[in-house]
C-alpha positions in Angstrom: 118.0 127.4 104.6 116.2 124.3 104.2 119.1 122.1 104.7 120.1 123.9 107.7 116.5 123.5 109.3 116.7 119.9 108.4 120.0 119.4 110.2 118.6 121.5 113.1 115.3 119.5 113.4 117.0 116.0 113.0 119.5 116.7 115.6 116.9 117.5 118.1 115.4 114.0 117.8 117.3 113.0 121.1 115.7 115.8 123.0 112.1 114.9 121.5 112.6 111.4 122.6 113.2 112.2 126.1 110.3 114.7 126.2 107.8 112.2 124.6 109.5 109.2 126.3 109.4 107.3 123.0 111.9 106.5 120.3 111.9 108.7 117.3 113.0 108.5 113.6 113.3 112.1 112.0 111.0 112.0 108.7 112.0 115.4 107.1 110.2 118.6 106.7 108.0 120.5 104.6 107.4 124.1 104.1 103.8 125.0 103.9 102.0 127.9 102.0 98.6 128.8 103.0 96.7 131.1 100.5 93.5 133.1 100.5 90.5 131.0 101.8 92.5 128.3 103.5 91.1 127.3 106.7 91.0 123.8 108.6 88.3 122.5 110.8 88.7 120.7 114.1 90.8 117.4 113.6 93.7 115.4 115.1 97.0 114.7 113.3 97.9 111.4 111.8 99.0 109.3 114.6 101.3 107.3 112.1 103.5 110.4 112.8 104.5 110.2 116.6 105.5 113.8 116.8 105.3 116.9 114.7 106.5 120.5 114.8 105.0 123.6 113.1 106.8 126.9 113.1 105.2 130.0 111.9 107.6 131.7 109.3 104.9 134.3 108.4 101.6 134.8 110.1 98.8 137.3 111.2 97.9 137.7 114.9 94.4 136.5 114.4 95.6 133.3 112.5 96.0 130.9 115.6 96.1 127.2 115.6 93.7 126.3 118.8 94.4 123.2 120.8 91.6 121.6 122.7 92.9 119.9 126.0 91.3 120.7 129.4 90.3 123.9 128.0 91.0 125.7 125.1 95.0 126.9 124.6 96.2 128.8 121.8 99.8 129.1 120.3 101.6 132.2 119.8 100.7 133.0 116.2 103.9 135.4 115.6 106.3 134.6 113.1 109.2 132.2 114.6 106.7 130.6 116.9 104.8 127.3 116.9 104.3 124.3 118.7 105.6 120.7 119.1 103.0 118.0 119.4 102.9 114.2 120.4 100.7 113.2 117.6 99.6 109.8 119.1 97.7 111.7 122.1 95.1 113.0 119.5 94.6 116.6 120.8 92.0 118.1 118.5 92.8 121.4 117.1 92.1 123.9 114.2 92.7 127.0 112.6 90.8 129.9 114.2 90.1 132.0 111.2 90.6 132.2 107.3 93.8 133.3 105.4 92.6 136.6 104.1 93.2 137.9 100.5 96.6 139.1 99.5 98.1 137.3 102.1 100.3 133.8 102.2 100.7 132.2 105.6 104.0 130.2 105.5 105.4 127.5 108.3 107.8 124.7 108.3 106.5 121.3 109.3 108.3 118.3 110.4 107.4 114.8 111.4 109.1 111.7 113.3 107.8 108.3 113.4 
């Protein structure tokens, strides 16, 4: 499954280059596991990574990544959803909640330079 996800994400690089109007090189992907008590404060992502994707594999409706740009916009927190970001823009975002006991939040995260 990870190899398939890697290939799919690598193959969408040309589409992301058109979307963000910049040349991109696929770095790879990670599987993230956030466990009890995990939260992240308002931050911007590392601009060394020009673009990133986060896809929620297992999530709860109240664990929403909130983005602040011309007001506040939130992503769909359901499994299989997520977001694509141009990290060079510096859009602040954070997790709107804390991972509860007896739950693990899983997501797939990929980056391009």
